[in-house]
C-alpha positions in Angstrom: 0.0 0.0 0.0 1.4 3.3 -1.1 0.5 6.9 -0.4 -0.6 7.4 -3.9 -3.6 5.0 -3.1 -4.8 7.4 -0.6 -3.9 10.9 -2.2 -7.1 12.7 -2.8 -9.3 10.0 -1.3 -12.0 10.6 1.3 -12.4 8.7 4.6 -16.1 8.9 5.2 -16.8 5.3 6.5 -14.7 2.2 7.5 -15.9 0.8 4.4 -13.7 2.9 2.5 -10.8 1.0 3.9 -9.6 -2.4 3.5 -7.2 -4.3 6.0 -4.1 -3.2 3.9 -5.4 0.5 4.1 -5.8 0.3 7.8 -2.5 -1.5 8.4 -0.7 1.3 6.3 -2.5 4.2 8.4 -1.4 2.2 11.7 2.2 1.9 10.4 2.5 5.6 9.5 1.1 6.6 12.9 3.7 4.5 14.6 6.5 5.9 12.5 5.3 9.5 13.3 5.1 8.8 17.1 8.4 7.2 17.1 10.0 10.0 15.1 11.1 7.8 12.2 8.6 9.8 10.0 8.1 13.6 10.0 5.7 14.8 7.4 5.9 18.1 6.2 2.7 19.9 5.9 4.1 23.4 5.5 1.9 25.6 3.2 -1.1 23.1 3.7 -4.3 24.2 5.2 -7.2 22.0 6.9 -10.5 23.3 7.3 -12.3 21.9 10.4 -16.0 22.2 10.1 -17.6 21.2 13.5 -21.4 21.8 13.2 -21.7 19.7 16.4 -19.7 20.1 19.5 -16.4 18.5 19.8 -13.4 18.8 22.1 -10.8 15.7 21.6 -11.5 15.3 17.8 -11.3 19.0 16.8 -8.1 19.7 19.1 -6.4 16.6 18.1 -7.0 17.3 14.3 -5.7 21.1 14.8 -2.8 19.7 16.9 -2.0 17.2 14.4 -1.8 19.9 11.5 0.3 22.4 13.6 2.9 19.5 14.7 3.4 18.9 11.0 4.0 22.5 10.1 0.5 23.1 8.5 -2.4 25.3 9.5 -6.0 24.6 10.7 -9.1 26.8 10.4 -11.7 25.8 13.0 -15.3 26.5 12.7 -17.6 25.8 15.6 -21.3 25.7 14.8 -22.9 28.0 12.2 -23.5 31.3 14.1 -20.6 33.0 12.8 -20.7 31.9 9.3 -22.9 32.6 6.2 -24.9 29.5 7.0 -26.8 31.6 9.4 -27.6 34.0 6.6 -29.1 31.2 4.6 -26.3 30.0 2.4 -26.9 26.5 1.3 -24.5 23.9 2.7 -23.1 23.0 -0.6 -22.3 26.6 -1.5 -20.4 26.9 1.9 -18.3 23.7 1.1 -17.4 24.9 -2.4 -16.2 28.3 -0.8 -14.2 26.6 1.8 -12.8 24.3 -0.8 -11.2 27.3 -2.5 -9.2 27.9 0.9 -8.2 24.5 2.0 -6.2 21.4 0.9 -8.5 19.0 3.1 -11.9 19.3 4.9 -12.7 17.7 8.1 -16.5 17.6 9.1 -18.7 16.7 11.9 -22.3 17.0 11.7 -25.6 15.8 13.6 -27.1 14.7 10.5 -26.1 11.2 9.1 -24.6 11.3 5.6 -23.3 14.7 5.6 -19.7 13.9 5.2 -20.7 11.5 2.3 -22.6 14.4 0.6 -19.6 16.8 1.4 -17.3 14.4 -0.4 -19.6 14.6 -3.4 -19.6 18.3 -3.6 -15.9 19.2 -3.3 -12.8 18.0 -5.3 -10.5 18.0 -2.2 -10.1 15.0 0.5 -12.9 15.0 3.0 -12.6 13.3 6.4 -15.8 12.3 8.3 -15.2 13.3 12.1 -18.6 11.9 13.1 -22.0 12.1 11.4 -25.0 11.8 13.7 -25.3 8.1 15.2 -23.8 6.7 11.8 -20.0 6.5 11.6 -16.8 8.0 13.3 -13.9 6.4 11.2 -10.9 8.4 12.6 -11.9 7.2 15.9 -12.1 3.7 14.9 -8.5 4.1 13.4 -7.1 5.6 16.5 -8.8 2.7 18.4 -7.0 0.3 16.2 -3.7 2.0 16.7 -4.3 1.7 20.5 -5.2 -1.9 20.6 -2.1 -2.7 18.4 0.0 -0.8 21.0 -1.3 -2.4 24.0 -1.6 -6.0 22.6 1.1 -6.0 19.8 -1.6 -7.5 17.4 -5.0 -6.9 16.1 -5.9 -10.4 15.3 -8.0 -12.9 17.2 -8.8 -10.7 20.1 -11.8 -10.8 22.3 -13.4 -7.5 22.5 -16.3 -6.3 24.6 -18.3 -3.4 23.4 -20.2 -2.0 26.5 -22.9 0.8 26.7 -24.8 2.6 24.0 -24.5 0.4 20.9 -27.4 1.8 19.1 -26.5 5.3 18.9 -22.6 5.2 19.5 -21.1 5.8 16.2 -17.6 5.0 17.6 -18.7 1.4 18.2 -20.2 1.1 14.8 -17.1 2.1 13.0 -14.9 0.0 15.3 -17.0 -3.2 14.9 -16.6 -2.9 11.2 -13.0 -2.1 11.4 -12.1 -4.9 13.7 -13.9 -7.4 11.6 -11.0 -7.6 9.2 -8.9 -9.0 12.0 -11.0 -11.9 13.0 -12.4 -10.8 16.6 -14.8 -12.3 18.9 -17.2 -9.7 20.0 -19.3 -9.4 23.1 -22.2 -6.8 22.6 -23.2 -5.6 26.2 -26.0 -3.3 26.3 -29.6 -2.5 27.7 -32.1 -3.9 25.3 -33.1 -0.7 23.9 -29.5 0.2 23.0 -28.3 -2.9 21.2 -26.1 -2.9 18.2 -28.0 -2.0 15.0 -29.2 -5.0 12.9 -27.2 -3.8 9.8 -23.9 -3.9 11.6 -24.7 -7.4 13.0 -25.8 -8.6 9.4 -22.5 -7.4 8.1 -20.6 -9.2 10.8 -22.6 -12.4 10.3 -21.6 -12.0 6.4 -18.0 -11.9 7.2 -18.2 -14.8 9.4 -17.5 -12.9 12.8 -18.8 -14.4 15.8 -20.5 -12.2 18.4 -22.6 -12.7 21.6 -25.2 -10.3 22.9 -25.5 -9.8 26.6 -27.1 -7.5 29.1 -24.7 -8.1 32.1 -20.8 -7.3 32.0 -19.4 -9.3 34.9 -19.7 -12.9 33.3 -17.5 -12.1 30.4 -15.0 -9.9 32.0 -12.5 -12.7 32.3 -12.6 -13.4 28.7 -11.7 -9.9 27.3 -8.6 -8.6 26.0 -10.3 -5.1 25.4 -13.3 -3.6 27.1 -14.4 -0.7 25.0 -16.8 1.4 27.2 -19.3 4.1 25.6 -21.5 6.7 27.4 -25.3 6.7 26.9 -25.7 9.2 24.2 -28.2 11.5 25.7 -28.2 14.0 22.5 -29.5 11.2 20.5 -32.7 10.3 22.6 -35.9 11.8 21.1 -37.6 11.4 24.5 -35.6 12.6 27.6 -37.5 9.9 29.9 -35.9 7.3 27.9 -32.4 8.6 28.6 -33.3 9.0 32.2 -34.2 5.3 32.4 -30.9 4.2 30.9 -28.2 6.3 32.2 -26.0 4.7 34.6 -27.0 1.3 33.1 -23.2 0.2 33.4 -20.7 1.6 35.9 -17.2 0.0 35.7 -15.5 0.2 38.8 -12.5 -1.7 40.5 -14.9 -4.6 41.7 -16.1 -4.9 38.1 -12.6 -5.8 36.8 -11.2 -7.6 39.7 -11.4 -10.9 37.6 -10.0 -9.4 34.3 -6.9 -10.6 32.5 -3.7 -8.8 33.6 -3.3 -7.6 30.0 -7.0 -6.4 29.6 -7.1 -2.7 28.7 -10.1 -0.4 28.9 -10.7 2.0 26.4 -13.4 5.0 25.9 -13.8 7.5 23.2 -14.5 10.1 25.9 -16.1 12.2 27.2 -17.1 10.0 30.1 -20.0 10.6 32.3 -20.5 8.1 35.0 -19.8 4.9 33.1 -16.3 4.5 34.4 -15.5 5.3 38.0 -12.6 7.6 38.7 -10.9 5.0 40.7 -10.3 3.0 37.7 -8.1 5.9 36.3 -5.1 4.6 38.4 -5.7 1.0 37.4 -3.2 -0.7 35.0 -6.1 -1.5 32.9 -7.2 2.2 32.1 -5.9 3.3 28.7 -8.3 5.9 27.7 -6.2 9.0 28.2 -3.5 7.3 26.3 -6.0 6.5 23.7 -6.9 10.2 23.4 -3.3 11.0 22.8 -2.9 8.3 20.2 -5.5 10.3 18.3 -2.8 13.0 17.3 -0.5 10.4 15.7 -3.3 8.8 13.8 -4.8 12.1 12.5 -1.3 13.1 11.5 -1.1 10.0 9.3 -4.5 10.5 8.0 -4.0 14.3 6.9 -0.6 13.7 5.5 -1.4 10.8 3.5 -4.5 11.9 2.0 -2.9 15.4 1.0 0.0 13.5 -0.4 2.5 15.1 2.2 3.9 11.5 2.9 6.2 10.5 0.1 
């Protein structure tokens, strides 16, 4: 896999990447973190269009560009843009395209990033579209798992929490399917993994088990990937109130875990992981957030052709 196969490509969904592409991104992120590769993004500009709130994703993309000598223009919301004046989404994109080398977009509406990629001629990266996909989070998650276990193959992965609305777990399940995992989907009944994700896994011969309790499978897990209940995705606040706090991971929860088991979380957390777990050798979520910078450096530099 060479950078030429990525140049001027988009990353909208994990379906846009095969195993060789994911491996190439992971290898590039590792080379950047270890100092073996120093992409030169001087003179390149990334437009970060965040129509939906973000902390880690927006800051890590901005940090990634600046660490490589490039520049980032960050737009949060639409209040200070011409969208507030009635400008169409397509016209906004076509205008920003003229100022940029790559566009990173987050939006509450599913499919927005795909639409953007059809409107502009420069690379588009999906930084999260509603409850649909978050491919760059999945890629940094793969990098984190590879760093902690030395491999991505044949691992037992527990996905815990909001699997219905959690776009991070949708992308991660599709990504890991290339590495023959065994999944445990642990969620309240209302928040189970969507049928289309499960159907895709079944078609690819990936084994998964659905559960409502976490403790019975903790000893089996190599990775416990915890997500918060997505309050902003609920149409009825009462439904959220019934389900919040469904799982709270504390030291007792993981007392029978493998020594090598790591806990990941895309953050932000609310109450699903107790603070006492932060000092446990199983906790890896803040390291995971740092890994996002290296992976996003790899994504930005490869898609714009800066990596030779």
